[in-house]
Backbone as CSV, one residue per row, in Angstrom:
resi,resn,N_x,N_y,N_z,CA_x,CA_y,CA_z,C_x,C_y,C_z
1,MET,-5.383,0.657,-113.621,-5.821,-0.202,-112.528,-6.019,-1.675,-113.002
2,ALA,-5.681,-2.556,-111.761,-5.905,-4.006,-112.392,-7.532,-4.441,-112.124
3,ASP,-7.749,-5.705,-113.036,-9.278,-6.003,-113.002,-9.137,-7.237,-112.526
4,HIS,-10.086,-7.251,-111.427,-10.067,-8.170,-109.960,-11.664,-8.631,-110.341
5,ASP,-11.252,-10.212,-110.187,-12.797,-10.936,-110.526,-13.302,-10.942,-109.135
6,PRO,-14.694,-10.408,-109.088,-15.414,-10.178,-108.244,-15.326,-11.700,-107.585
7,GLN,-15.432,-12.651,-107.900,-15.301,-14.031,-107.342,-14.544,-14.685,-106.995
8,SER,-13.018,-14.004,-107.175,-12.087,-14.589,-106.503,-11.546,-13.835,-105.022
9,ILE,-12.391,-12.906,-104.784,-12.294,-12.317,-103.552,-13.309,-13.171,-102.387
10,SER,-12.691,-13.162,-101.542,-12.921,-14.097,-100.315,-13.979,-13.291,-99.310
11,PHE,-15.037,-13.853,-98.906,-15.698,-13.056,-98.162,-15.354,-12.797,-96.879
12,GLU,-14.420,-13.286,-95.934,-13.586,-12.766,-94.866,-12.896,-11.932,-95.390
13,ASN,-12.062,-11.282,-96.613,-11.606,-10.397,-97.149,-12.551,-9.360,-96.587
14,SER,-13.239,-9.423,-97.566,-14.076,-8.196,-97.839,-14.911,-7.916,-96.809
15,ARG,-14.805,-8.453,-95.459,-15.725,-8.158,-94.260,-14.483,-7.417,-93.454
16,ALA,-13.447,-8.123,-93.335,-12.390,-7.529,-92.697,-12.523,-5.712,-92.410
17,PRO,-12.298,-5.075,-93.113,-12.374,-3.706,-92.639,-13.580,-3.441,-92.029
18,SER,-14.577,-3.955,-92.213,-15.828,-3.490,-91.107,-15.769,-4.113,-89.725
19,GLU,-15.143,-5.332,-89.814,-14.597,-6.209,-88.899,-13.903,-5.051,-87.488
20,GLU,-13.050,-4.753,-88.479,-11.842,-4.170,-87.457,-12.611,-2.601,-87.183
21,ASN,-13.468,-2.083,-87.984,-13.792,-0.575,-87.877,-14.817,-0.686,-86.585
22,GLY,-15.285,-1.838,-86.385,-16.438,-2.425,-85.241,-15.827,-2.624,-83.929
23,LEU,-14.766,-3.268,-84.011,-13.418,-3.564,-83.143,-12.967,-2.233,-82.675
24,ARG,-12.339,-1.289,-83.242,-11.933,-0.020,-83.063,-12.884,0.728,-82.577
25,TYR,-14.434,0.737,-82.651,-15.563,1.356,-82.263,-15.644,0.958,-80.829
26,ALA,-15.355,-0.298,-80.871,-15.861,-0.865,-79.267,-14.835,-0.274,-78.297
27,ARG,-13.490,-0.615,-78.713,-12.472,-0.188,-77.980,-12.436,1.151,-77.877
28,GLU,-12.811,2.027,-78.212,-12.995,3.918,-78.273,-14.267,3.941,-77.018
29,LYS,-15.492,3.158,-77.498,-16.371,3.079,-76.259,-16.173,2.338,-74.862
30,LEU,-15.537,1.221,-75.162,-14.716,0.819,-73.971,-13.970,1.840,-73.008
31,GLY,-12.908,2.937,-73.804,-11.979,3.578,-73.374,-12.725,4.889,-72.752
32,VAL,-13.652,5.434,-73.579,-14.394,6.125,-72.685,-15.218,5.921,-71.104
33,ALA,-15.684,4.271,-71.349,-16.228,3.694,-70.320,-15.174,3.823,-69.163
34,VAL,-14.285,3.065,-69.484,-12.816,3.008,-68.725,-12.244,4.350,-67.817
35,TRP,-12.366,5.629,-68.513,-12.248,6.812,-68.301,-13.041,7.306,-67.212
36,LYS,-14.438,7.134,-67.569,-15.329,7.524,-66.483,-15.019,6.703,-65.351
37,LEU,-14.932,5.973,-65.161,-14.446,5.032,-63.492,-13.145,5.539,-63.405
38,ALA,-12.548,6.219,-63.935,-11.050,6.065,-63.433,-10.990,7.637,-62.744
39,THR,-11.756,8.780,-63.760,-11.718,10.019,-63.529,-12.954,10.523,-62.823
40,GLY,-14.057,9.918,-62.860,-15.343,10.166,-61.902,-14.870,10.865,-60.954
41,LEU,-15.662,11.743,-59.967,-15.330,12.504,-58.826,-16.225,11.814,-57.374
42,GLU,-17.420,11.312,-58.399,-18.487,10.417,-57.101,-18.038,8.856,-56.772
43,GLY,-18.770,8.674,-56.386,-18.641,7.062,-55.826,-18.701,6.075,-56.952
44,ILE,-18.138,5.226,-56.990,-18.093,4.080,-57.838,-19.507,3.911,-58.641
45,LYS,-20.601,3.505,-57.808,-21.945,3.165,-58.497,-22.625,4.610,-59.731
46,THR,-21.932,6.145,-59.054,-22.562,7.049,-59.979,-21.533,6.782,-61.354
47,ARG,-20.131,6.255,-61.434,-19.373,6.184,-62.445,-19.639,5.342,-63.090
48,LEU,-20.405,4.204,-62.407,-20.727,2.734,-63.074,-21.556,3.359,-64.091
49,ALA,-22.756,3.859,-63.412,-23.874,4.699,-64.298,-23.193,5.676,-65.503
50,ASP,-22.486,6.444,-65.271,-21.579,6.879,-66.347,-20.887,5.793,-67.329
51,ALA,-20.602,4.953,-67.017,-19.810,3.998,-67.850,-20.904,3.505,-68.615
52,TYR,-21.916,2.943,-67.809,-23.180,2.293,-68.536,-23.228,2.837,-70.224
53,VAL,-23.614,4.219,-69.923,-23.900,5.211,-71.256,-23.349,4.509,-72.301
54,GLU,-22.040,4.101,-72.316,-21.117,3.640,-73.420,-20.895,2.607,-74.025
55,LEU,-21.536,1.365,-72.912,-21.675,0.170,-73.118,-23.193,0.108,-73.991
56,GLY,-24.136,0.842,-73.281,-25.518,0.777,-74.165,-25.350,0.919,-75.328
57,ILE,-24.282,2.335,-76.157,-24.459,2.536,-77.625,-23.630,1.769,-78.271
58,LEU,-22.927,0.329,-77.419,-22.261,-0.744,-78.313,-23.138,-1.509,-79.247
59,GLN,-23.092,-2.218,-79.659,-23.815,-3.326,-80.778,-23.150,-4.829,-80.428
60,GLU,-23.886,-5.643,-80.718,-23.144,-6.816,-80.531,-22.551,-6.992,-81.616
61,SER,-22.518,-6.556,-82.835,-22.117,-6.919,-84.416,-20.443,-5.673,-84.226
62,ASP,-20.381,-4.872,-82.965,-19.049,-4.358,-82.456,-17.996,-5.434,-82.049
63,LEU,-18.518,-6.184,-81.358,-17.607,-6.799,-80.591,-17.609,-8.312,-81.173
64,PRO,-16.482,-8.761,-80.754,-15.886,-9.963,-81.440,-16.757,-11.274,-81.088
65,PRO,-17.252,-12.479,-81.698,-18.205,-12.897,-81.155,-17.956,-13.611,-79.356
66,ASP,-16.829,-13.693,-79.021,-16.571,-14.916,-77.830,-15.906,-13.502,-76.703
67,LEU,-16.517,-11.966,-77.047,-16.688,-11.075,-75.990,-17.743,-10.865,-75.856
68,VAL,-19.059,-11.390,-76.614,-20.467,-10.572,-76.564,-21.123,-10.812,-75.276
69,ASP,-20.768,-12.286,-74.965,-21.398,-12.791,-73.523,-21.013,-11.952,-72.332
70,GLU,-19.552,-11.424,-72.356,-19.142,-11.057,-71.052,-19.590,-9.588,-71.363
71,TRP,-19.746,-8.991,-72.666,-20.817,-7.599,-72.526,-21.861,-7.332,-71.866
72,LYS,-22.340,-8.862,-72.661,-24.054,-9.033,-71.966,-24.076,-8.849,-70.343
73,ARG,-23.161,-9.771,-70.354,-23.518,-10.340,-68.750,-22.796,-8.712,-67.378
74,ILE,-22.484,-7.978,-68.384,-22.171,-6.799,-67.447,-22.964,-5.774,-67.447
75,LYS,-23.699,-6.054,-68.585,-25.429,-5.047,-68.605,-26.033,-5.586,-68.398
76,ALA,-26.331,-7.033,-68.279,-27.147,-7.707,-67.492,-27.200,-7.452,-65.798
77,ASP,-25.953,-7.359,-65.547,-25.797,-7.006,-63.870,-25.881,-5.880,-63.709
78,LEU,-25.600,-4.644,-64.521,-26.207,-3.552,-64.189,-27.644,-3.079,-64.122
79,THR,-28.263,-4.015,-64.757,-29.718,-3.322,-64.864,-30.654,-5.144,-64.422
80,SER,-30.027,-5.628,-63.548,-30.742,-7.017,-63.173,-31.868,-6.489,-62.108
81,GLY,-32.063,-5.380,-61.462,-32.596,-5.236,-60.052,-33.939,-4.820,-60.339
82,LYS,-35.002,-4.740,-59.448,-36.334,-4.560,-59.467,-36.208,-2.759,-59.638
83,LEU,-37.440,-2.552,-60.904,-37.410,-1.314,-60.716,-37.785,-0.989,-59.635
84,GLN,-37.587,0.540,-59.587,-37.866,1.487,-58.188,-38.159,2.314,-58.463
85,TYR,-39.246,3.302,-57.903,-40.226,4.284,-58.385,-39.377,5.372,-57.173
86,GLU,-39.463,6.703,-57.445,-39.524,7.741,-56.612,-41.287,8.697,-56.684
87,ILE,-41.310,9.221,-55.314,-42.498,10.162,-55.504,-42.113,11.488,-55.836
88,LYS,-42.932,12.107,-56.830,-42.719,13.434,-57.033,-44.194,14.278,-56.785
89,VAL,-43.871,15.580,-56.850,-45.013,16.290,-56.616,-45.436,16.719,-57.775
90,ILE,-45.955,16.572,-58.859,-46.064,17.306,-60.238,-47.592,18.081,-59.716
91,GLY,-47.452,19.275,-59.924,-48.625,20.154,-59.703,-49.164,20.383,-58.244
92,ALA,-50.716,19.522,-58.017,-50.814,19.091,-56.552,-51.062,17.523,-56.164
93,GLU,-50.464,17.031,-57.201,-50.667,15.754,-57.058,-49.404,14.636,-56.907
94,LEU,-49.109,14.007,-55.966,-48.008,13.033,-55.418,-48.351,11.904,-56.265
95,VAL,-47.094,11.900,-57.719,-47.009,10.788,-58.625,-45.451,10.057,-58.321
96,GLU,-46.049,8.566,-58.839,-44.859,7.811,-58.664,-44.263,7.746,-59.779
97,GLN,-42.911,8.006,-60.086,-42.006,7.912,-61.486,-40.994,7.063,-61.191
98,PRO,-40.783,6.056,-62.420,-39.878,4.503,-62.451,-38.279,5.762,-62.454
99,ILE,-37.422,5.361,-61.472,-36.027,5.970,-61.546,-35.220,4.724,-62.902
100,GLY,-35.603,3.741,-63.385,-35.218,3.475,-64.526,-34.611,1.729,-63.742
101,LEU,-34.044,1.037,-64.420,-33.395,-0.146,-64.089,-31.923,0.082,-63.503
102,LEU,-31.255,0.300,-64.392,-29.890,0.932,-64.041,-29.820,1.573,-62.195
103,LEU,-30.506,2.740,-62.386,-30.611,3.453,-61.015,-31.018,2.432,-60.066
104,SER,-32.346,2.524,-60.416,-32.648,0.957,-59.414,-31.184,-0.084,-58.911
105,THR,-31.027,-0.773,-59.907,-30.301,-1.701,-59.722,-29.078,-1.245,-58.437
106,LEU,-28.220,-0.127,-59.275,-27.276,0.610,-58.663,-27.492,1.116,-56.688
107,ARG,-29.027,1.368,-56.918,-29.307,1.735,-55.766,-28.860,0.655,-54.780
108,PHE,-29.182,-0.294,-54.891,-28.865,-1.108,-53.686,-27.884,-2.457,-54.039
109,MET,-27.092,-2.265,-55.098,-25.780,-2.989,-55.697,-24.574,-2.545,-54.343
110,ARG,-24.222,-3.709,-53.951,-23.358,-3.646,-52.686,-21.930,-3.192,-53.662
111,LYS,-21.086,-2.142,-52.472,-19.874,-1.829,-52.895,-18.871,-2.852,-53.876
112,LYS,-18.609,-3.861,-52.985,-17.780,-4.711,-53.796,-18.512,-5.140,-54.901
113,LYS,-19.698,-5.448,-55.415,-20.121,-6.055,-56.670,-19.716,-5.194,-57.740
114,ALA,-20.229,-3.740,-56.990,-19.753,-2.717,-57.997,-18.045,-2.174,-58.404
115,GLU,-17.738,-2.605,-57.634,-16.243,-2.702,-57.748,-15.476,-3.945,-59.019
116,ASP,-16.200,-5.239,-58.469,-15.990,-6.058,-59.872,-16.466,-5.902,-61.228
117,ILE,-17.687,-5.749,-61.400,-18.512,-5.005,-62.337,-17.080,-3.673,-63.190
118,ALA,-16.891,-2.844,-62.355,-15.494,-1.990,-62.912,-14.484,-2.441,-63.286
119,ARG,-13.924,-3.958,-62.404,-12.673,-4.231,-63.202,-13.021,-5.079,-64.291
120,ARG,-14.300,-5.549,-64.528,-14.613,-6.310,-65.593,-14.743,-5.556,-66.881
121,ILE,-15.359,-4.307,-66.698,-15.414,-3.621,-67.972,-13.997,-3.220,-68.117
122,CYS,-12.890,-2.604,-67.172,-11.427,-2.712,-67.529,-10.893,-3.623,-68.237
123,ALA,-10.868,-5.205,-67.666,-10.817,-6.540,-68.751,-11.531,-6.452,-69.635
124,LEU,-12.397,-6.128,-70.072,-12.831,-6.255,-71.407,-12.197,-5.143,-72.405
125,LYS,-12.060,-3.918,-72.190,-10.941,-2.947,-72.469,-9.526,-3.320,-72.554
126,ALA,-9.312,-4.004,-71.930,-8.005,-4.449,-72.128,-7.776,-5.666,-73.394
127,GLU,-8.613,-6.367,-73.175,-8.847,-7.446,-74.163,-9.103,-6.912,-75.713
128,LEU,-9.769,-5.877,-75.819,-10.008,-5.327,-76.980,-8.484,-4.749,-77.712
129,ASP,-7.840,-4.165,-76.466,-6.977,-3.375,-76.998,-5.450,-4.010,-77.390
130,ILE,-5.521,-5.288,-77.000,-4.567,-6.649,-77.287,-5.270,-7.004,-78.784
131,ARG,-6.448,-7.071,-79.032,-6.619,-7.492,-80.336,-6.895,-6.460,-81.501
132,VAL,-6.954,-5.139,-81.182,-6.812,-4.010,-82.414,-5.102,-3.989,-82.246
133,ASN,-4.568,-4.084,-81.125,-2.912,-3.781,-81.493,-2.181,-5.004,-82.208
134,LYS,-2.916,-6.095,-82.367,-2.389,-7.565,-83.176,-2.844,-7.064,-85.092
135,SER,-3.888,-6.132,-84.909,-4.230,-6.418,-86.133,-3.997,-5.188,-87.160
């Protein structure tokens, strides 16, 4: 076993495996999101809701710094609506319950915008594919 001087190891080299793992993890999660978009049997809005689950799991540190803003924009576009409520009967009372920002946003989103967001998710995944294949 060779002796290594701890001070001779560069910071960049010591972080490389961790960054690569984050990149691969992000690629995996975006791959599942794209799979849900492509294979879901429901409409585009339902498929986007399913894909959002994978996007929400990711952390900023999983992505390359130059792709974080696009990931954040996609998430923001999917949750930018006004919180909506539904009326439910609980016991003998009518109760207003929030349906969540994602579903509230998707409820009133135009199909064209939903399709655009789906394309952006696919493009983000394609960019990660390129980067993982280079490493």
